[in-house]
N, C-alpha and C positions, 0 to 999 in steps of 0.2 A: 556123589562124586558129580563136578561142574559139565555140565556138557560146552565141548567149544565152540566160537562162533564161526560162523563162516559168513566168505566176503563175495562178491561179484567179481567175476574173473578178473576182470580191469584194474582192480585195487588190493589186491592180494602182495605176498612179499613184502620185503623191504621197502619199498615205494610206497605201498600206503601205509605201511607203521611209520616210516619219516615225515609222510603227510601229516598221519595222525598228529603225529607229536608238535608239529607248528600250530593246528588245529585247537591242541589244547592251550599251548602258550596262550593263544588271543583267546578265549573263553574256557574258565578253569570250570566249566561244566561236560567239559570233553577228557578230560585227564582219564572217568572211566574208562571210555572208550576204547584209548590207548591201552591201558591197561587188559582192555578185551581183547585187543589184534597181537597186543604181545604176549600175550598167553597162548595166543592160537598159534602165532607165530615161532614161538618155541616151546610147543607141546607141553603147556603147563595147567594145570590147574589152579594154580593160586599163584597170583601177582600183586605188588606192591609195591607206592614208592612213601618211603619212611627216611626222618634224619635218626640217628645214631649220634648220642651221647658219650662216646668211649671215657670220659674223665669217671661217670657214676654209672654208667652202664643201660643208662633210660634212653626209652624213643620218645619219638613223636608220632603218633601215627595216625591222628586226628587234627584239624584244626579249624579257623575260620576262611573267610572267602581268599583271604592269603597267601595259606599255608596251601603247598602241594602235600600235602600228605593224603594219599587214596590207596583203597588196596580194591582188588578183585577176584569173585572164587574165595573167599572166607567170611564165615559169619563175623556181627560183630560182637559177639560172646566172645568168641576165639582171639579177635584185637585187642578188646581188651583185657582177656587177662594175660597178653604178649604183652601189653604196655607195662601191665602193673604189676609184673614177677619175672615170667618164662623170657623176655627178653635179655636178663640178667641172666640163664642156663643156656644162652645161645651159642655154642662151642663153634660155631664161626665167625662170632664178632668177639673173641677172647682175645685174640694178637692186634690190636691198633697196630702195629710195626708193616701189617701185612696189608691193610686198606691204604692204597693212595688213591689219589685224583687221578682221575682218567682211566683206570685201571678194571680190568677183572675180576671178579672174584669167583671160582670154582668150587665150591663146598667141599669136594672131595679132594680136592687136595689142600685144603688146608685141616682136613680133618678127616680121619680115616674112616673111611663107609662102616669097615667091619668094627668099629669099636662103637660107631654112633646108637646102636640100639641098647646101648649099656647106658646110657646118658637120659636124665632128667628131662633134660630138651627133646628129645625124640621121644621116649615114654608118655612123656605127661600134655605136650602140645601135638608134636609134627606128627603121631600117631595116629592118633585119634582125629584126626585131617587125611587122614591117608597122603601123607606128606613124608620124602625122604633126600631125593637132592634137591641142590640151590647153586642158581647161575647168577650174579648179580653185577650191577656197573656201579662202580664209585662215578658218581656225575660230580659231588662237589666233595671238598675236604678245607675243613678250617678252622686249623690248630687241631682243637680233638673232637669236634663235630662234622659227618658225613652226609652227605644225603646220596640215598640208594635207591635204584630202579633193582626191583628184585620178583625172582622168577621162581616157581618153589613147584615138585613135581612127585609125582609116585613111584614108586621101586620099578613098580609095574614097567615105568616108561625108559628107563635105564638111565644113565650118569649123561649128564651133559657132554656134547662130545666139543671136539677142537674148534671144527666148524661152525658151530654154534658162539663159541668164544667168539670168535672172528666175527660173526655177523653181528654179535653183541657190541662188541669192540666197535666196529666202522656206525653203530648208533649213538656211541658216547658223545660224537662233537654233537650234533643236532642236540641231545637230549641236556648238553650246557649251555647251548642257544638257547633251546627253548625255557630252561627253566631260568635263564638273566630274559629273556623279552619279556617273561610270565609276570617276574620281581619288579621288572620298570613298568609294565603297564599297570600293576597292580598299587605303586606305591607313585603313580603320576593322580590313579584316581581319587586314592588317600589324600593327596595331596589338593585337590581340586575339592574334594567335597568340601576338607577342614577351610579352605578357602572360602569357600560358597558358604559356609557356616557363618563366618567368623562378618564378611562380607554384611551380610544378611541382617548380623545381629547389631551393626555400627547403626548409631542414633540419628544417624542424618543421610543421605539419598549416594550413595558412588557409583561411579560410570567410568567403565573400564574398556581403555583404547586401545586397538590395534594397531597395526602398523599401517599409514595411512591416513591417521585419524578413523579408522573403521570401527562400528562398535563392539566389542566383546560382550558387556555382562551389562546390565543397570540392576543394583538393588531392588526391592520392593519398597521402600523408601523413597527412591529417587522416582519414580513413577507414581507414587502419592505426593508428592511435592509439585513435580509436574501438572498433572491430573486436576491439583486442588488451589494453582494457584493462575495457570493458562500463561505461565510465563515460557516454558519450555516445553519439544514435544520428543518423546523418544520414540522412532519407531526399531525395527529390527532392522531392517532394508535401509531405511533412509539414517539412521543413528540419530544424535542427538540435534537438534536446533531449539533456539533460541525464535519466539512466535513472532516478536516485534524485529523488523530490518538491519535495522543500524545495531541491535544487540546480538542478532545473528553473525553480524559480520565480525563481528569484535571474535565473538566466541567463535567460531570457524577460523579463524588466523590464530588467537590462542592456542587452539586443539592442534592446528598443524605444526605450529610453534614447539611446542612440548615433545612431540611424538618424531621430529626431524631434526633432534641434534643428533648428529656421528658418534660411533663408538669412539672413546678414546676424548671428547671433547670437552668440558664444562657442563655440567648440568644446566638446561634451564633453569631459572630462577621461578617461572610461573608466573600465572595471570589470574587475579583478582578481580572481580566484578561484580555489582550488584543493578541486579535486573528491576524492573519495576514497572507496572500498571498502572493506565488512568482508573481501574478501580482500587489502587491501593494496595496490591500482591506486593509483597517482595521477596527477593530471592538472595541470597548471597552464593555465589560461585566464585568455586578456586579450582583453577587447572594446573593440576601438577604433574611435571613428569616423571615416570619410576626407573629405578635400575633395569641395565639391561637386562640383569636374569632373571625380571620377575617374569612369572611364563606360573600364575594361578590355575589356570582353567587347558593345560598344554599348550595355550596357541601363546606369541610372545604378546606381553602386555606392556605396549608403552609409553602410558599416560594413563592418567585419572582424574575425574571430575567428582568434585567434594561437595555437595549441594544441601543446602540449610535454608530455613527460615529466618531472618532474624528478629522475627515477634514471639519464636520457641529458642529461644536459649537455651543451651544446654548449661546446665548447674553443675552437673556433679563432674567435672575437670580438675578444678581445683586444687583437691587434695593430691589427687595422681600426680598433677604437675607439683606441686609442692615437693611429693614424695620423691619424683624421676627425678627433678632437677635440680632441688634445693632452695625454691622459691622464698621467699618472705610471703606471706599472706597477700599486701599489697602486690605485687608482682605476680602470684598468682590470678586476680580478681582483674590486671592487665592481660595477662596472657588470655585467658577466659574470655574476655574482650574479644581480642583481636582471632581467635579461634572460631566465635560466633559471629565476624564480618563485620567488626566495626574497627574504622581509623583511627590511627592517634589525635586525630582532632577531635574526632567525635566523643573518645573514650574522655578526653580532657573538657569537654561542654558538659560532657554528662557527667563526669565526679567535679566540676566547679575546680579544676586545677587549670595549673598553666601546663603548657605544651612542652614547656622547657621541663619541666619535672617528669611527665609523661616518657618525653623521648629519652631521660635519661634514664629512668627504668627500664624503659626500655633496652637498653644500651647493657644493663646489668642483665637484664633475662638472656638477653643474645649470646652475652660473652657464658652464662652457666650452658646453655642450653647447645653453644658450639658454632652456633650461625653467624651472617651479617645482617640480612634483611629479613625485612618484615615477613614477604613472602616467602623465604625459607624458612621461616619458623613456624609458621603456620603448616605450612608441607610437613616439616619433620613431625608436629603433632599430631598432624591428622593422617600421615601413614605410618606412626611410630607405637611405641608399648603405650601410649596414653591412651589413645583410643580403643586398643586391646584390652587393656587391664577395663576401660569402662565398659565396654563389651561384655568384657566376664562379669562384671560385678550388674549390669542389668538384665542379664540370664539368670544370675542365682536370686532377684529378685522374687515374692511371690507375686 
């Protein structure tokens, strides 16, 4: 038999239980602590949080770090047998019509106690665990799925009382808030990790700017390019700066401009810069705004800076650009060159064609991509699916 835990005098009762609900919402490892307190408060040997699917009778009793499923006072083998078979013999969940979001379920009112010993549910699952009565809160109910916080105790303890039902009912709003908070925090964490993984896999330096042009994040490639070229400095406290004074003035002005676009105003076109050192190092820097809803790190990201080395051109984008925008091979080569930092004139000189031909090609590219200016096109490529597909392909390579 499980020993019910004891707590300090100033942390017992419903106030302590409510506090533990919110502690668990913020730290998923503490749902077990909540269930132990829940068991003590309601004189129960077993407590659990599990999902019930009424469409097929299945349950969710375990999960990853984002799952709310947890249990206390019952061994893993018993929970496994519950999930594998006995959940479908549970007489307390046979009638979905009796389970409503925000309501309390008292097993004695759903199924007569005098008939319970005759059921497979009692004979094969409850009785070996010395359990008989149940009291549950249907915290959430969506279509045919519910998430419940359930207490179960032995016959010696007697049925759950009306007072216990009222106390559990008073806990329901806190449970609903805690469940929603738990999911929102884990969703934000998952998005942050996914965004970071994508940004780190990009073949160019990426610096994210917050409000006021503060530094939110710089990927590893950005740090490498800054250090190897000597043209940029990246510091967590001081932010991003160009090492040459004139370049830094332009860079800071461009950063302030892209993060200062007011809500509802047309998005800033962005700024393209070429940084050069006396030693011959070069970096192409593209400063671009981000949509106002971009929050990959839980903080509001307002702008991004893309850093590349013109001497290390990206050669693998042409196929992706042709596929995404329907470009011809010649148009894809021009688009690739623009992403690598060349101007239209530089590309014309490199290819020994007239600037008029190159401009005509770019107008066709811009129409296909749905943009107007060269900076708009480069920003669309750098912040769009082309770079993500390129990153995925890079990760897949041996």
